C-alpha positions as CSV (number, residue, x, y, z in Angstrom):
1,M,116.3,63.4,71.1
2,R,119.2,61.2,72.4
3,K,121.4,63.7,70.7
4,A,121.0,65.8,73.8
5,L,123.0,63.4,75.9
6,L,125.9,63.7,73.3
7,L,125.5,67.5,73.1
8,V,125.9,68.2,76.7
9,S,129.3,66.5,76.7
10,T,130.6,69.2,74.4
11,A,131.7,72.7,75.1
12,A,128.5,74.1,73.7
13,L,126.9,74.0,77.1
14,A,129.9,75.2,79.2
15,L,128.7,78.7,80.0
16,S,129.7,78.8,83.7
17,A,126.9,81.2,84.6
18,A,129.5,83.5,86.2
19,Q,127.3,86.6,86.1
20,I,123.6,87.2,86.8
21,A,121.5,89.2,84.5
22,K,118.6,91.3,85.7
23,A,115.8,89.0,86.9
24,D,112.4,89.3,85.3
25,A,109.6,87.2,84.0
26,S,110.4,88.0,80.3
27,Y,113.8,88.5,78.7
28,N,114.8,89.6,75.1
29,D,117.7,88.5,73.0
30,P,118.9,90.4,69.9
31,A,117.6,89.0,66.6
32,G,119.9,88.1,63.8
33,D,122.8,86.7,65.8
34,S,122.2,82.9,65.3
35,T,123.7,82.3,61.8
36,T,122.1,78.9,60.8
37,A,120.8,78.0,64.3
38,P,117.3,78.9,65.4
39,D,117.4,82.6,66.3
40,V,116.4,83.0,70.0
41,T,114.5,86.3,70.5
42,T,112.5,85.9,73.7
43,V,112.7,83.8,76.9
44,T,110.0,83.7,79.5
45,A,109.6,82.1,83.0
46,A,106.7,81.9,85.3
47,H,105.1,79.5,87.8
48,D,101.7,78.9,89.3
49,A,100.6,78.7,92.9
50,A,101.6,75.0,93.1
51,A,105.2,76.0,91.9
52,N,104.8,74.4,88.4
53,L,107.3,76.2,86.2
54,T,106.7,77.1,82.6
55,L,109.6,78.4,80.4
56,T,109.2,79.4,76.8
57,V,111.9,80.2,74.1
58,R,110.7,81.9,70.9
59,T,112.8,81.4,67.8
60,N,112.5,82.4,64.1
61,Q,111.5,78.9,63.0
62,P,107.7,78.2,63.0
63,T,108.6,74.5,62.8
64,L,111.9,73.4,64.2
65,S,114.2,72.3,61.4
66,A,116.0,69.0,61.2
67,D,119.1,68.7,63.3
68,A,118.2,71.9,65.2
69,I,117.9,71.9,69.0
70,V,116.5,74.4,71.5
71,S,117.6,74.1,75.1
72,I,117.3,75.5,78.6
73,A,120.1,74.7,81.1
74,F,119.6,75.1,84.9
75,D,122.3,75.8,87.5
76,T,120.2,75.0,90.6
77,D,123.0,75.4,93.2
78,H,124.6,78.6,91.8
79,N,128.0,76.8,91.7
80,P,129.7,76.6,88.3
81,Q,132.1,73.9,89.8
82,T,129.3,71.4,90.3
83,G,127.1,69.4,87.9
84,G,128.3,69.2,84.3
85,N,129.9,72.6,83.6
86,G,127.7,74.1,86.3
87,V,124.5,72.5,84.9
88,E,122.4,70.3,87.2
89,F,119.3,70.0,84.9
90,A,118.6,70.7,81.2
91,F,115.7,70.6,78.8
92,F,116.3,69.8,75.1
93,M,113.8,70.2,72.2
94,G,114.4,68.8,68.7
95,S,112.2,68.1,65.7
96,D,111.9,64.5,66.9
97,G,110.9,65.3,70.5
98,W,112.2,66.5,73.9
99,D,114.3,65.3,76.8
100,F,114.8,66.5,80.4
101,I,118.2,65.4,81.8
102,K,119.9,65.6,85.1
103,W,123.5,65.4,86.3
104,D,123.7,62.1,88.3
105,G,127.2,62.9,89.8
106,T,129.3,61.6,86.9
107,K,127.3,62.2,83.8
108,F,124.0,63.4,82.4
109,A,121.1,60.9,82.2
110,L,117.4,61.2,81.6
111,A,115.7,62.6,84.7
112,N,112.9,60.8,86.6
113,A,110.6,63.9,86.6
114,P,106.9,63.1,86.1
115,S,106.1,66.8,85.8
116,A,108.5,67.4,82.9
117,H,107.0,68.1,79.5
118,G,108.1,69.8,76.3
119,S,106.4,71.0,73.1
120,Y,107.2,73.2,70.1
121,A,104.6,75.1,68.1
122,N,104.5,78.3,66.1
123,G,108.1,79.1,66.8
124,V,107.9,78.6,70.5
125,A,109.5,75.8,72.6
126,T,107.6,75.4,75.9
127,F,109.1,73.5,78.7
128,K,107.3,72.6,81.9
129,V,108.6,71.2,85.2
130,S,107.7,71.4,88.9
131,K,109.8,72.9,91.5
132,A,110.0,69.5,93.2
133,D,111.5,68.0,90.1
134,L,114.1,70.7,90.0
135,G,115.3,69.5,93.4
136,G,113.0,71.8,95.5
137,V,115.4,74.7,95.2
138,P,114.0,78.2,96.1
139,D,115.8,79.8,93.1
140,F,118.1,79.0,90.2
141,T,120.0,80.6,87.4
142,F,119.3,79.5,83.8
143,W,120.0,80.3,80.1
144,A,118.5,79.3,76.8
145,S,120.4,78.1,73.8
146,S,119.8,76.9,70.3
147,F,122.2,74.7,68.2
148,Q,122.5,73.7,64.6
149,L,124.1,70.3,63.9
150,D,125.3,69.0,60.6
151,A,124.3,65.6,59.1
152,N,127.0,63.9,61.1
153,G,125.9,65.4,64.4
154,N,128.7,68.1,64.6
155,F,127.9,71.3,66.2
156,I,128.1,74.2,63.6
157,A,126.1,77.1,65.0
158,E,124.5,78.4,68.2
159,D,122.6,81.3,69.7
160,T,122.6,81.9,73.5
161,A,120.3,84.0,75.6
162,P,121.6,86.0,77.4
163,D,124.7,86.6,75.3
164,G,128.1,85.8,76.6
165,T,128.5,84.0,80.0
166,D,125.6,85.8,81.7
167,A,122.6,83.9,83.0
168,Y,119.0,84.8,84.2
169,K,118.0,84.3,87.8
170,Y,114.6,83.1,88.7
171,T,113.0,82.8,92.2
172,F,110.0,80.8,93.2
173,T,107.8,83.3,94.9
174,K,104.1,82.8,95.5
175,P,101.9,84.6,93.0
176,L,100.2,87.7,94.4
177,T,96.7,87.1,95.7
178,L,94.5,89.1,98.0
179,R,92.4,87.6,100.8
180,A,89.6,89.7,102.4
181,S,88.3,88.8,105.9
182,T,84.7,89.0,106.9
183,M,83.2,92.4,106.7
184,T,82.8,94.5,109.9
185,A,80.7,97.6,110.5
186,T,81.1,100.7,112.6
187,P,78.7,101.1,114.3
188,A,77.4,97.5,114.3
189,K,74.2,98.6,112.5
190,P,73.6,101.6,110.2
191,S,71.4,104.3,111.6
192,A,69.5,107.0,109.7
193,G,71.3,110.2,109.6
194,K,74.5,108.8,111.1
195,A,78.0,108.2,109.8
196,F,78.6,104.6,108.9
197,A,81.6,102.5,107.7
198,V,82.2,98.9,106.7
199,G,85.6,97.4,106.3
200,T,87.6,94.2,105.7
201,R,91.2,93.3,106.6
202,V,92.9,92.3,103.3
203,T,96.1,90.3,103.4
204,R,98.6,89.3,100.7
205,G,98.6,85.6,99.8
206,D,102.2,85.7,98.7
207,N,103.7,86.8,102.0
208,G,100.7,87.0,104.6
209,A,101.2,90.7,105.2
210,A,98.3,93.0,105.7
211,L,97.7,95.2,102.7
212,A,99.0,98.7,103.4
213,T,98.5,100.4,100.1
214,G,96.2,99.9,97.1
215,T,92.9,101.2,95.7
216,V,89.5,100.9,97.4
217,A,86.4,101.2,95.2
218,C,83.1,101.5,97.0
219,T,79.6,100.8,95.5
220,A,76.8,101.7,97.9
221,R,73.1,101.9,97.7
222,V,70.2,102.6,100.1
223,G,67.3,100.8,98.7
224,T,67.4,101.5,95.0
225,A,69.2,104.8,95.3
226,P,73.0,105.2,95.0
227,L,74.8,106.3,98.1
228,R,78.1,108.3,98.1
229,A,80.9,106.4,99.9
230,T,84.7,107.1,100.2
231,G,87.2,104.3,100.3
232,R,90.7,104.1,101.8
233,I,93.1,101.9,103.6
234,R,94.1,102.5,107.2
235,N,96.1,100.3,109.7
236,G,95.7,97.3,107.4
237,V,91.9,97.7,107.0
238,S,90.3,98.6,103.7
239,F,87.0,100.4,104.3
240,C,84.2,102.5,102.9
241,A,82.8,105.4,104.9
242,M,79.4,107.1,104.3
243,T,76.6,109.0,105.9
244,I,73.2,107.2,106.0
245,P,70.4,109.6,104.8
246,K,67.9,110.6,107.5
247,T,65.1,109.2,105.3
248,A,66.6,105.8,105.0
249,K,65.2,104.1,108.1
250,G,64.0,100.6,107.4
251,K,65.7,100.5,104.0
252,L,68.4,98.0,103.0
253,V,71.9,99.4,102.8
254,K,74.2,97.4,100.5
255,V,77.9,98.1,100.2
256,T,80.4,96.4,97.9
257,I,84.1,97.1,98.5
258,K,86.6,96.2,95.9
259,V,90.3,96.3,96.9
260,T,93.0,96.3,94.1
261,F,96.8,96.1,94.4
262,Q,99.2,95.6,91.5
263,G,96.4,94.6,89.2
264,V,95.0,91.9,91.6
265,S,91.6,92.5,93.3
266,T,89.3,91.1,95.9
267,T,85.7,92.0,96.6
268,K,83.4,91.8,99.6
269,T,79.8,92.8,100.1
270,Y,77.9,93.9,103.2
271,A,74.1,94.4,103.6
272,A,71.9,95.5,106.6
273,R,68.7,97.3,107.4
274,V,68.9,100.9,108.6
275,K,67.5,101.3,112.1
């Protein structure tokens, strides 16, 4: 893949990233616009809780053909006047392997990035790198490209996503998680024939804020019998409210509360004897 170092010195990578396309985790590119280069149709970007980034580029070639290259270029400082034609880092994938390169101030060179990895299978190029190995930036712009070279290494065709001089923007945000505190009860113990509620304060792991909206599902039982309970969120507390039957004295009340927000859930369970 040493062709990558030669390729980045050509105009093929000089996109300038002047405009920002709508940011999302998945991007589509029109099919059939690549001529002889691999036809880029879908680009995805995602990261885990440790800020390890995974990007994929889907093409129409199940196995990458000889002298074809798939790349992702990164503008990590949002400045088209820095780096090499605005590019600070780039991944390149060819039939003979992959490279991850970095602008060293005067030229592109292989990057010292232990987290970097590339693979190509079933028409998808997959590139992985950590936020730290991208310079620790909070966000970046990027674009995907494919190239076809002739037998002499001359650039003869390309496909770029997005089209034109646009670029995608990606931000390292923490994945959404929900954290539920220890359950509390009102009153402290359930009493036969009385109103009773159990609740938990749920916070978002991505920003630390108390959850203000969502769905609360309650599953309650007295002994072996189901007990009707109503769930809601109020003042940052997710709770289940119910009335304990008059005949429940001495029985075990068990309440499970499941809080869901944007497809992410957390569950807590409370149990106590009715007095």
